N, C-alpha and C positions, 0 to 999 in steps of 0.2 A: 504494501500500499501504500502511498506517497508517502506520508509521515515518516516512514524511515527515514529517508534523507530530507525532507523539508518539516519546518514548522509551520503550525497554522495563518503565523506574520510574517510568512515569506513574501515578496512580492507578488503580483500578479503573473508578472513575464519570469520570475523566477521557480513558481508554481509550473508554469506552463511549457517550462525551459525553452523560452523564447527570448530573442535579443532584445532592451528594452528601446523598443522604437516605435514609433507614431506607426511606419510602414508596416505593416505584417503579410503574411499569407494567412488567408480566408480559411480556406480548405483545408492546409497543415494545422488550424489554432482548431477547426470542428473538429479534424481526427483527432487529435491530441484532448480535447473537450471529453471524447466519447471512451476514448480510452483510462481517461482519470477517474470517469464516473465508472468506469467496470470496476476498476480497480477498489473503489470505494464506495463502491454503492450498500448503503445500510444491510438490505436484501443477503450480501455476501457473507454478514456477520449475525446473521439470525441467531445462530446456533450460539454465540458467543457470547462471556460474563456481561452484565449491564454496561459497565465502565467501557470496554472496547465498543459496543454498540453505538454509545453515545459518542463519543471517538469518532466511530464510522459516521455518525450523522454528522459532526461537526465540520469535518471533509468535505461530506457533498455538500452540504449548504455552500464551504468555502469555494469549493471548484465552481459551482455555478453561478456564486459572487463575480467572480474572478472572469470566469467566462461572458458575464453579462457586461462587465466591464470595458473587456479586453475586445471583445466584439465589435462594438457603438465608438463610431469613431470620435464623437464628440467625449462623451465617456473616458476613452482610451485618452482622450489629447488631456485633460483636466487632469488625471491621473496622472499622466507623464508631467507636467506641468507641479504639483502636488510632490511627486519624488524629489524633482528637481529643488524643490524648495519654496516654489512660488506658486502657492495654493490661489487658484482663481476666486474664492470668496465671493460668487455672486450675489449672494445675500445681503452682505454686506457692501459690496464695493459694483455701484453699478455704471462706473465711470466709463465713459468711450468719448474716441474722438469726434468732434464735431462732425465730420463728413458724414462718416457714419449715422451720426444722431439726424440728419438732414434728412439721409436716403429711408432711413427710419418712419421719419413722417410723411415723406413722398409716397413710399409704400401703402402707409395707413389711410392716406388720403384715398389713394388709388383704390383700395379695396374698399373704402367707404364708395364712394363715386360710383364703383362697378355695377352695373343694372344687369347684366347677362353674365353667363358662364363662360362666354368667348371672352371677354373683357379681363374676368376672375381668373383663366386660363393662362392669357397674357403676362398678366404679374406672376402667376406661380412658376413659368417657365423661366421669368426674367429671377425672385426670386431663388431657384431650385438653382441656377446657375453661378449665383453673387454664392451659392452655400458651396457649390463643388470649388469653384475660385478659393474660398479663406480655407476649404479645406487641405485643398494644393500649397496653400500659404502657411499652414500650420504644421503641414509634413515639413516644408524646407525649416521652415525656423526649429522645427522641434528634432528632427532629426542631421539636417545639412549646417546649422547654424548652432544647433544647440544651446538655443538662448527661450528657455521656458517663461522668461518675464516679461518679452515682448511678445511669446504665443499667448499668454494671459488674454491677451484685449482681443484676440483673436478667435479665442475660446467663447470669451463670454457674447462675443457678434453672433459665434453661430450658435449661442444659446436662447437669443433673441428670436436667429433666422428658425431655429425648430420651432419655436412657439409657435410665429408667426406663419409659417408654412401649414401649421394644427389650423388655424384662424383661417387660414385660405381653403381648407380641408372643409371645414365649417359652412363657410359661405359657397363654397362650391355644391353642396352636398342640400342646403337649403333652397340656393336657385333649381338644381334641379329638381328635386321636389314640389316647386313653386311652379317649375315647367310643367312639368307630369299630370298635377292636379290640376291644371288650366286646357289640356289636351281630352279634344273633343272624345267622350266614349270612355275615358279615364276615371272621371269625377264620380261621387257618390251617387249624386242624382242620376248620371247619365249611366252607371256601370250595372250590369245585370248581374 
């Protein structure tokens, strides 16, 4: 089992036996997660004493937490910043560069002004493109420049973008539901 070599406090990267980098091989991560889960799955230790069963459960939980953090680019970036001594502290520090604040306001206005799904889709494409650019920049800062302090600002921006993408998705769903309800033969009165 994994705990023979590592402790529960090992970093996620150490636990998975991968380099501490933003860029990673997702299929290899997935395969390693399955391997670790097979080794530590609590059912494998059902016939053991309660202490061993508890330890197996702790390892299983720890492996799943690490996997969730590593597979998500935003969580992985924030974790790398934290490991480098530059925690994101998004709940305490919402400082953003002025150009990004202006971009946020423009996106919000565009979402508020969008009256049909095609307008929202155009905005979504723009925001997703900005997300991709931010992820590439984050990778450059963390892996090439090894500058976690600068990456913190990019991670905060990505956190906003993630929340905003959720808002866009909700708006699209509302507009599509409204459009479907207005289609002849689909409404309550016209349904058969």
